[in-house]
NULO-931042 format. One record per residue (C-alpha): residue in one letter; x, y, z. Coordinates in pm, whole numbers, plus 50000, padded with zeros to 5 digits. Each point is the difference from the previous one (the first is absolute). Layout:
N
(pt A (X Y Z))
...
//
This chain:
288
(pt M (19235 95108 76495))
(pt K (49682 50141 50151))
(pt E (50051 50276 50207))
(pt I (49757 50077 50354))
(pt L (50002 50303 50189))
(pt V (49934 49951 50342))
(pt T (49840 50261 50201))
(pt G (49957 50023 50398))
(pt S (50294 49789 50013))
(pt N (50132 50052 50342))
(pt G (49709 49841 50143))
(pt Q (49947 49650 50083))
(pt L (49927 49874 49672))
(pt G (50187 50236 49795))
(pt S (50346 49863 50249))
(pt E (49878 49649 49889))
(pt I (50012 50054 49660))
(pt R (50348 50109 50010))
(pt Q (50106 49687 50172))
(pt L (49856 49779 49693))
(pt E (50091 50214 49703))
(pt K (50293 49750 49929))
(pt Q (49808 49743 49951))
(pt Y (49825 50158 49747))
(pt P (50271 50063 49704))
(pt G (49714 50100 49757))
(pt F (49927 50312 50192))
(pt A (50198 50305 50037))
(pt F (49918 50189 50309))
(pt T (49910 50346 50103))
(pt Y (49922 50090 50342))
(pt T (49871 50350 50091))
(pt D (49847 50138 50372))
(pt V (49882 50343 50080))
(pt D (50360 50164 49942))
(pt E (50030 49890 49690))
(pt L (49602 49974 49840))
(pt D (49784 50220 50207))
(pt L (49662 49823 49914))
(pt T (49790 50291 50086))
(pt D (50112 50214 49751))
(pt E (49895 49883 49651))
(pt K (50232 50217 49789))
(pt A (50271 49819 50163))
(pt I (49844 49688 49934))
(pt N (49975 50036 49641))
(pt D (50359 50196 49940))
(pt F (50117 49701 50191))
(pt L (49825 49765 49714))
(pt E (50065 50181 49734))
(pt N (50357 49995 50030))
(pt S (50008 49576 50078))
(pt T (49908 49657 49810))
(pt F (49786 49864 50279))
(pt D (49792 49662 49872))
(pt Y (49848 50007 50360))
(pt C (49967 50154 50361))
(pt I (49941 49872 50297))
(pt N (49821 50259 50264))
(pt C (50126 49916 50333))
(pt A (49945 50323 50112))
(pt A (49711 50080 50245))
(pt Y (49898 50146 50327))
(pt T (49966 49755 50220))
(pt A (49942 50120 50368))
(pt V (49632 49890 50060))
(pt D (49911 50196 50345))
(pt K (50178 50281 49862))
(pt A (49800 50026 49693))
(pt E (49718 50060 50186))
(pt D (50121 50376 50066))
(pt D (50265 50047 49706))
(pt R (49690 49878 49793))
(pt E (50157 50298 49729))
(pt L (50354 49826 49960))
(pt A (49851 49661 50011))
(pt M (49762 50058 49742))
(pt F (50307 50216 49783))
(pt I (50232 49681 49991))
(pt N (49721 49691 49995))
(pt A (49782 50147 49720))
(pt T (50112 50311 49865))
(pt A (50393 49907 49919))
(pt V (49864 49681 49877))
(pt E (49804 50221 49765))
(pt F (50310 50174 49921))
(pt L (50165 49670 49911))
(pt A (49751 49854 49780))
(pt K (49971 50255 49771))
(pt A (50291 50028 49992))
(pt C (50104 49643 49928))
(pt A (49689 49999 49738))
(pt G (50171 50242 49806))
(pt H (50348 49816 50012))
(pt N (49838 49662 49941))
(pt V (50158 49893 50315))
(pt Y (49803 49646 50172))
(pt L (49921 50126 50337))
(pt V (50011 49800 50323))
(pt H (49852 50162 50278))
(pt I (49944 49898 50369))
(pt S (49729 49977 50202))
(pt T (49835 49833 50264))
(pt D (49690 49800 50200))
(pt Y (49924 50337 50190))
(pt V (49770 50065 49689))
(pt F (49747 49798 50135))
(pt D (49832 49996 50382))
(pt G (50114 49644 50134))
(pt T (49571 49920 50055))
(pt N (50082 49702 49748))
(pt Y (49973 49611 50098))
(pt R (50220 49901 49699))
(pt P (50313 50083 49861))
(pt Y (49921 50302 49760))
(pt A (50039 49992 49637))
(pt E (50037 50254 49773))
(pt T (49671 50034 49892))
(pt D (49900 50093 50346))
(pt P (49933 50343 50013))
(pt P (50204 50245 50247))
(pt S (49841 50155 50257))
(pt P (50285 50168 50250))
(pt N (49963 50099 50318))
(pt S (50265 50177 50079))
(pt F (50142 50353 49809))
(pt Y (50386 49794 49913))
(pt G (49719 49709 49853))
(pt L (49800 50280 49797))
(pt S (50289 50166 49887))
(pt K (50171 49649 49890))
(pt R (49666 49917 49806))
(pt K (50000 50430 49820))
(pt G (50370 49872 49904))
(pt E (49861 49675 49868))
(pt E (49730 50186 49789))
(pt A (50243 50256 49861))
(pt M (50195 49730 49881))
(pt E (49713 49805 49846))
(pt Q (49877 50323 49842))
(pt F (50361 50158 49844))
(pt A (50257 49716 49964))
(pt C (49976 49829 49616))
(pt N (50073 49646 50150))
(pt G (50131 49855 50365))
(pt L (49962 49861 50296))
(pt I (49858 50044 50326))
(pt I (50134 49785 50257))
(pt R (49818 49989 50334))
(pt T (50185 49879 50299))
(pt A (49971 49938 50413))
(pt W (50225 50035 50278))
(pt L (50351 50046 49822))
(pt Y (50281 49935 50221))
(pt S (50393 49977 49913))
(pt S (50303 50013 50135))
(pt F (50027 50379 49899))
(pt G (49808 50282 50074))
(pt N (49772 50017 50322))
(pt N (49738 49729 50045))
(pt F (49783 49771 50238))
(pt V (50293 49735 50000))
(pt K (50249 50229 50105))
(pt T (49811 50207 50230))
(pt M (49894 49663 50174))
(pt L (50390 49865 50053))
(pt R (50060 50332 50094))
(pt L (49721 50044 50309))
(pt G (50064 49595 50023))
(pt K (50374 50080 50135))
(pt E (49866 50265 50221))
(pt R (49729 49930 50177))
(pt E (49841 49640 50172))
(pt S (49684 49999 49817))
(pt L (49814 50172 49735))
(pt G (49636 50062 49920))
(pt V (49927 49937 49611))
(pt V (49667 49971 49841))
(pt A (49778 49647 49894))
(pt D (49725 50104 49837))
(pt Q (50169 50185 49716))
(pt I (50040 49679 49740))
(pt G (50225 50040 49687))
(pt T (50335 49862 49824))
(pt P (50381 50105 50056))
(pt T (50147 50078 49665))
(pt Y (50373 49993 50013))
(pt A (50098 50343 49729))
(pt G (50255 49748 49840))
(pt D (49784 49765 49857))
(pt L (49761 50300 49939))
(pt A (50259 50118 49805))
(pt R (50064 49646 49823))
(pt A (49688 49951 49895))
(pt I (50027 50367 49816))
(pt L (50321 49909 49815))
(pt N (49859 49682 49922))
(pt I (49710 50154 49863))
(pt L (50209 50235 49787))
(pt S (50234 49728 49880))
(pt G (49696 49804 49836))
(pt E (49836 50290 49811))
(pt K (49653 49830 50061))
(pt F (49812 50344 50082))
(pt Q (49716 50118 49835))
(pt D (49999 50333 49804))
(pt D (49741 50166 50269))
(pt V (50085 50057 50381))
(pt D (49932 49711 50223))
(pt I (49927 49950 50347))
(pt Y (50151 49691 50204))
(pt H (50043 49851 50359))
(pt Y (50309 49899 50120))
(pt S (50147 49923 50403))
(pt N (50140 49683 50107))
(pt E (49795 49708 50056))
(pt G (49779 49909 50297))
(pt V (49792 50242 50258))
(pt I (50083 50071 50364))
(pt S (49915 50275 50213))
(pt W (50316 50283 50140))
(pt Y (49981 49770 50288))
(pt D (50096 49712 49839))
(pt F (50240 50187 49800))
(pt A (50155 50092 50315))
(pt Q (50054 49716 50158))
(pt A (50161 49835 49733))
(pt I (50248 50262 49967))
(pt M (50107 49985 50380))
(pt R (49993 49610 49981))
(pt E (50211 50033 49661))
(pt S (50208 50280 50129))
(pt G (50080 49819 50349))
(pt T (49884 50339 50194))
(pt P (49829 49858 50338))
(pt C (49746 50281 49966))
(pt R (49645 49921 50110))
(pt I (49703 50082 49707))
(pt N (49684 50071 50178))
(pt A (49675 50004 49770))
(pt I (49793 50282 50031))
(pt E (49693 50200 49819))
(pt S (50031 50302 49727))
(pt K (49800 50167 50230))
(pt D (50273 49964 50250))
(pt F (50255 50123 49770))
(pt P (49972 50409 49968))
(pt A (50017 50044 49573))
(pt K (49882 50359 49818))
(pt A (49924 49810 49673))
(pt N (49803 49683 49937))
(pt R (50141 49670 49981))
(pt P (49790 49710 49761))
(pt F (49968 49722 50224))
(pt Y (50055 49775 49748))
(pt S (50207 50087 49735))
(pt V (50095 49628 49810))
(pt L (50062 50042 49581))
(pt N (49890 49730 49787))
(pt K (50315 49946 49771))
(pt T (49815 49735 49765))
(pt K (50018 50295 49706))
(pt I (50390 50118 50028))
(pt K (50072 49574 50013))
(pt R (49800 49882 49733))
(pt D (50098 50314 49776))
(pt F (50410 50016 50046))
(pt G (50065 49651 50079))
(pt L (50087 50149 50370))
(pt E (50103 49740 50279))
(pt V (49920 50195 50379))
(pt P (50228 49946 50274))
(pt Y (49849 49895 50363))
(pt W (50055 50286 50208))
(pt L (50141 49811 50290))
(pt D (50302 49915 49770))
(pt S (50034 50352 49903))
(pt L (50011 50087 50341))
(pt K (50277 49778 50065))
(pt I (50169 50143 49680))
(pt V (49981 50345 50124))
(pt L (50095 49932 50377))
(pt K (50333 49855 49844))
(pt Q (50066 50320 49843))
(pt L (49956 50199 50275))
(pt N (50217 49793 50265))
(pt K (50278 50034 49753))
(pt K (49967 50387 49952))
//
């Protein structure tokens, strides 16, 4: 049986991995968050791995407050980059295969076609910069592993756009949502399954490689909000606005579509359509 350590396990992705664990009887899972394993403490990481026999580590931990990162730069960089360096070094020293989650924000969003893994990163926010520095740390210090960039992540767990729209939709008659930022919503449960399927197949190389994963399809935040209201039966009117009319401290990529050809080809993954996955999450939320 293979052993998997999941860090940052109380977030959206970690929670979805926990939901799937019974479907993967070949894995034994250990879940940690900051209370059990502080990734900003290098000695704590080494001590934790020293007393274990993990085969894989899925790092779901991250500083994700995009606007707040513009002011809280030291902490954002520590969690998104320095902690990744600590974890990568420890995994390399203990022969643990590391899967690290990154973001579309490593790109500036000026592309005219979906971003491939070979496109040069050029973050235009401090959050994006800190995540790119984390990628660089993993590429430098990890012996082998995967960097998986994703975008517009949501789930029935945690805080996210879907849950915010549902809450505001019940409180207001209308909402303004930006229509000039384009990307693809990603259900964290689909990403969790993709990661576990990849690890189950053991088709990966002995190096550090980058892959892109999001659901299929291309929409704006405005389109996404419209679908959330329509599919949930929430009678809130959605008005299209421009990014310049929505106050935000950090720059957002205007175009965040990720090319998934490589991950589908190398691992034989089938990627669900965004609307099908949204319907699944809305049903889950309706049961809570």
